[in-house]
Phi, psi and omega in degrees: 000131176239132178259138179278128179298153179300117176186164178276073176276140174246127178252118186070240186248357181223167174208175183214141173203174176251149183211147178259003175294162179294155179300323178296317177298318183291320182284350172291343178278116183294350179266355180283125178279318180196155175234122182258128188244144184239153176101007179231157176301149182280102184213154175299137184265341183086356180240126190303328188249018182232123185237120175260120197270338188082344173287147181260129175285148179248017179244141188295328186269008171049057179297150178250154170266125190239126174249132186220162190246153174289344181227160174303150187246154167261152180202166181180178175234125178226124179050046178073008178255124185259118191226151165212153185201149167251198187292331186256326189221151180236137174252124182214138180214168179206148174256139183237119177273114181302328182300341180281356185233167178290327187194170180297325176304308180296323182295318176293316178300318179293317179300315180295319178298318180294321180297309180301316178299315183297315181290324179294322183295335185252013175068013168263060201279355183256112173289122175268312190213139177228145175238142179222121180236129178203158185284157173049055184297333182260359186286141180107155185261136172048237188290344179275358177301141189292330176293325180286333175286325173302311181301325178295312185295319175302313181296314178308317184285322180296321176295312181299320185273358186055040176271115196255352179250121182277131183276171166293149187203161171223139172231123185220144178275127185260180190275354179145156180115199182283167172283141173239126175236124174224162183208163164252130180232152184225159175286327181267157181284123182283170167259143178235147186227155176241162182261125181297342180268353186232140170298134178303136188301324180290358179247009180305144178292163189304339183294344179267009172131168178301324176231135182292150178301135188262076178207160176258158183285338177198161181215156175202151172269142174304149173147176181295321181213129178206167181285147176248127185249112179270128173287167178303131188232136185218189188281066183236132170236136191065244176238000188259147176284147176231159171060051175303130180083356182246102185302311186293325179283332175288320178299319179299316179288324173300317180298313182300325177294320181294314179298322177292326176297307184297322176297323182288320181297315183297316179293321180296322188244009180055050183232174177240131181254131179233126180277143177254314188209143179233139171244126178262114175260118183246135182295328180218144178305335182297340184270356186303306185302320177292318180296317178296319179297310180299311182292323179297319178298323184284312194266332179053037173079010187263000180225141174291135180231131174251127176256120190231149169265127179195146177284136184271161189290341174252132185298330183280345179277134185265341182206163174211145180232130169233176181186179180226135183221188178242136181252110189252000000 
């Protein structure tokens, strides 16, 4: 494993980093695709390149997640869809008010279908990476749990739109407000990867809901150098959660899963994977000091890390990690 030094590196046509600059300062740059902000309720901002996530930051300097382009971007707002794009890739998201629908399943299905229709109209027809943030992700019993209903709505839309490739993805419970769904789409066909230590999420057994989660473990676009997108990864081996109640052992298995996935990608394609930024989602703030200690020991300050409070899709899981790297 080689870590990429902190810098505004662009792999292919876009890149990602964290910044403590103000949103206004960041958006003054015509090459910024989007600025993701933490610590505020999940509501539409009225600015095409500014996303308030509903996730709470656990860091004093309130860093933001910044996606940027190698070239100036076009952007706009159409039918409640917030988008920005360069020649190769499009960033688009939407906030969804659940109260406008009969239930969460319908809200998700409608939003996904609209997003897929939008990117296809503009020839960015391949979803590479998706993020999903919504409140009370673990609320509800058995098949009525909100995460399972989310998975049903997502599958409904993929089936309705005849969308056959599952992208890399994250789903996290936020502190309140609307549902936020955003994605990166490309004109070229991505590569998708699975983890040899984990059963593919779309093959999970029935105990995890009426429809298995529809996502790949990682994604990347073809080319000499491009971003590698790691899906949300947790303390799961095969399809089962491990080490309930033990944060450090959950972190160790989560980290082992990430390393196994990156090693598998490198071996399959004779490539080298380098991480640029990681997001650590913690179920409770009390785990922050442990997470910082464990990550600092591994990374030694070489990678941007964002520490966020958010609920993981399984109630027994205490953390989840996703990230962005370079596939060389």
